[in-house]
C-alpha positions in Angstrom: 5.8 -25.2 -22.4 5.5 -22.2 -24.7 2.6 -20.1 -25.8 0.4 -19.3 -28.9 1.5 -16.6 -31.2 0.1 -15.5 -34.6 -2.1 -18.6 -34.7 0.7 -21.1 -33.9 2.5 -22.6 -31.1 5.7 -20.9 -30.1 8.3 -22.9 -28.1 10.6 -20.9 -25.9 14.0 -20.1 -27.3 15.6 -20.6 -23.8 16.0 -23.5 -21.5 15.1 -23.3 -17.9 18.0 -25.0 -16.1 17.4 -24.3 -12.4 15.0 -22.8 -9.9 15.0 -21.2 -6.5 11.6 -21.1 -4.8 11.2 -19.1 -1.6 8.0 -20.6 -0.2 6.0 -23.7 -0.8 2.3 -23.1 0.0 -0.1 -26.1 0.8 -1.3 -26.2 -2.9 2.2 -26.1 -4.3 2.6 -26.9 -8.0 6.2 -26.0 -8.3 7.9 -29.3 -7.1 5.8 -31.5 -9.4 6.1 -29.2 -12.4 9.8 -28.9 -11.9 10.2 -32.6 -11.6 8.0 -33.2 -14.7 10.3 -31.0 -16.7 13.6 -32.1 -15.2 14.4 -28.8 -13.6 16.2 -28.9 -10.3 15.1 -26.6 -7.4 18.0 -25.3 -5.3 17.8 -24.1 -1.7 19.2 -20.7 -2.4 19.5 -18.1 -5.2 23.2 -18.5 -5.2 23.1 -22.3 -5.7 20.4 -21.9 -8.4 22.6 -19.5 -10.4 25.7 -21.6 -9.9 23.9 -25.0 -10.6 25.2 -26.1 -7.3 28.8 -25.1 -7.9 30.8 -22.0 -7.0 30.6 -19.9 -10.1 27.8 -18.4 -12.3 26.6 -21.1 -14.6 23.6 -19.6 -16.3 23.2 -17.2 -19.2 20.3 -15.2 -17.9 18.2 -14.6 -14.8 14.5 -14.2 -14.3 13.3 -12.9 -10.9 9.8 -13.6 -10.0 9.3 -12.5 -6.4 5.6 -12.4 -5.7 4.4 -15.9 -4.8 4.2 -16.3 -1.1 3.1 -15.0 2.2 4.9 -11.7 2.7 4.4 -8.7 5.1 2.8 -5.4 4.0 4.1 -1.9 4.6 2.1 1.0 6.2 0.6 1.8 2.7 -0.7 -1.7 2.4 1.8 -2.7 -0.2 3.0 -6.3 -0.1 6.8 -6.3 0.5 7.8 -8.9 -2.1 11.5 -10.0 -2.0 12.3 -8.8 -5.5 15.1 -6.5 -4.3 16.4 -9.2 -2.0 16.6 -11.7 -4.8 18.1 -9.2 -7.1 20.9 -8.3 -4.6 21.6 -12.1 -4.1 22.0 -12.4 -7.9 24.2 -9.4 -8.1 26.5 -10.9 -5.4 26.9 -14.0 -7.6 27.7 -11.8 -10.7 30.3 -9.9 -8.7 32.0 -13.0 -7.3 32.0 -14.7 -10.7 33.4 -11.8 -12.6 30.8 -11.9 -15.3 27.4 -10.6 -15.9 24.2 -11.8 -17.6 21.0 -10.2 -18.4 18.4 -10.0 -15.6 14.6 -9.8 -16.2 12.6 -8.7 -13.1 8.9 -9.7 -13.3 6.7 -6.8 -12.4 8.0 -3.6 -10.6 11.3 -3.5 -9.0 10.5 -2.6 -5.4 8.1 -0.5 -3.2 11.1 1.5 -2.1 12.4 4.2 -4.6 16.0 4.0 -3.2 16.1 0.2 -3.8 14.8 0.7 -7.3 17.5 3.2 -8.0 20.2 0.9 -6.5 19.0 -1.9 -8.7 19.4 0.2 -11.8 22.8 1.5 -10.6 24.0 -2.1 -10.0 23.0 -3.1 -13.6 24.9 -0.1 -15.0 28.0 -0.7 -12.8 28.2 -4.3 -13.8 27.0 -3.6 -17.3 24.3 -6.2 -17.7 21.0 -5.7 -19.5 18.2 -5.2 -17.0 14.5 -5.1 -17.8 11.4 -5.2 -15.8 7.7 -5.7 -16.7 5.0 -8.3 -16.8 5.5 -11.8 -18.2 1.7 -12.4 -18.4 1.3 -11.4 -22.1 3.3 -14.4 -23.1 2.0 -16.8 -20.4 -0.1 -19.7 -21.4 -3.5 -19.5 -20.0 -4.5 -22.9 -18.6 
């Protein structure tokens, strides 16, 4: 939809072409919003990145792995599937023989070795990799 910037409305410079959604809670908004905007929801990360085909068919990947009911570790940290989703995306990049930028919303993982592996994968496959919060450019409704 876009967001306000410098007193005006900024429309995104990218097109959202597919989604994978891990869980659908009772108050799910994803299905209706995706339908409203004509964005297909695929049953797996691989299918979303390949648009239902067998090769990578997108020019960038955004991983948002925090919406759902996930277990906690002994420190009380929620074990979001960011690393799992990332590794599934890397598998698609490897099998397709091409890389695209990946943005990981929030931190990478609660496990340092997984974080290091994610960075190592990005260097090995030579794709831009960034993590941080998308909230500063999220429209507040």
